[in-house]
C-alpha positions in Angstrom: 23.9 14.8 -20.5 25.9 17.3 -18.5 23.2 20.0 -19.0 20.6 17.6 -17.8 22.6 16.8 -14.7 22.9 20.5 -13.8 19.2 20.6 -13.1 19.3 17.4 -11.0 20.8 18.9 -7.8 24.0 20.2 -6.4 26.5 19.2 -3.7 24.6 21.4 -1.3 21.0 20.9 -2.6 19.5 17.6 -3.7 17.0 17.5 -6.5 14.0 17.9 -4.3 15.5 20.9 -2.3 16.6 22.6 -5.5 13.1 22.2 -7.0 11.5 23.5 -3.7 13.9 26.5 -3.5 13.2 27.3 -7.1 9.5 26.9 -6.8 9.2 28.8 -3.5 10.3 32.1 -5.3 8.4 31.3 -8.5 11.6 30.9 -10.5 12.7 28.5 -13.2 16.1 27.0 -13.6 17.1 25.6 -17.0 20.2 24.1 -18.6 20.7 23.3 -22.3 23.6 22.2 -24.4 24.4 22.0 -28.1 27.5 21.4 -30.1 28.3 25.1 -30.0 27.1 26.4 -26.6 25.9 25.5 -23.1 23.3 27.8 -21.5 22.4 27.8 -17.9 19.7 30.3 -16.9 17.5 31.2 -14.0 14.5 33.4 -14.3 12.1 35.0 -11.9 10.9 38.2 -10.3 13.4 41.0 -10.0 12.4 41.3 -6.3 14.1 37.8 -5.8 17.4 38.7 -7.6 19.5 37.7 -4.6 17.9 34.2 -4.4 18.0 33.8 -8.2 21.8 34.5 -8.3 22.3 32.1 -5.3 20.4 29.3 -7.2 22.5 29.9 -10.4 25.8 30.1 -8.5 25.0 27.0 -6.5 24.1 25.1 -9.7 27.3 26.2 -11.5 29.8 26.1 -8.6 28.6 23.2 -6.5 27.7 20.6 -9.1 27.9 17.1 -8.0 29.0 13.7 -9.3 26.2 12.3 -11.4 25.6 9.4 -9.1 26.2 11.0 -5.7 23.3 10.1 -3.4 21.2 8.4 -6.1 19.4 5.1 -5.6 19.6 2.6 -8.4 16.1 3.5 -9.5 17.0 7.2 -9.6 20.0 6.4 -11.7 18.0 4.2 -14.0 15.3 6.9 -14.5 17.9 9.6 -15.2 19.8 7.3 -17.5 16.6 6.6 -19.4 16.1 10.4 -19.8 19.6 10.8 -21.1 19.1 8.0 -23.6 16.0 9.8 -24.8 18.0 12.9 -25.3 20.7 11.0 -27.1 18.2 9.5 -29.5 17.2 13.1 -30.3 20.8 14.0 -30.8 21.2 11.1 -33.3 18.3 12.5 -35.3 19.9 16.0 -35.1 23.2 14.6 -36.4 21.5 12.9 -39.4 19.5 16.1 -40.1 22.7 18.2 -39.9 24.4 15.9 -42.5 21.5 16.4 -44.9 21.2 20.2 -44.4 24.9 21.2 -44.1 26.6 18.5 -46.2 30.4 18.7 -45.7 30.5 22.0 -43.8 31.6 22.2 -40.1 28.0 22.7 -39.1 27.2 19.1 -40.2 29.2 17.9 -37.2 26.9 18.0 -34.2 29.2 16.3 -31.6 32.5 14.6 -31.3 32.6 10.8 -32.0 33.1 8.3 -29.2 36.6 7.7 -30.5 37.4 11.4 -30.3 36.1 11.6 -26.8 38.1 8.5 -25.7 41.3 10.1 -27.2 41.0 13.0 -24.8 
């Protein structure tokens, strides 16, 4: 969910402005997460390196609260997207149990109880 939120805007750029700034230089901004790593990347022409670094820095350093400035329909749409990603995660968890058995790789994510404990 956190990786998805990184692409949804920052404290200094809302979703639309972030998309426009990225598109205006022909760049792409991506964030992914797994049980072992989180990756945030930006790609584009080397001639736009300064703007690419600015987009990446803004995304990482000025992230915003997940509900800041969202209407209820925005939140509902994003929540639905997160639920879709979570259902994929459940499938990944079940597959990991089958493929990896009792090894550490069979554990895709902490349980809800483990998260609450921290």
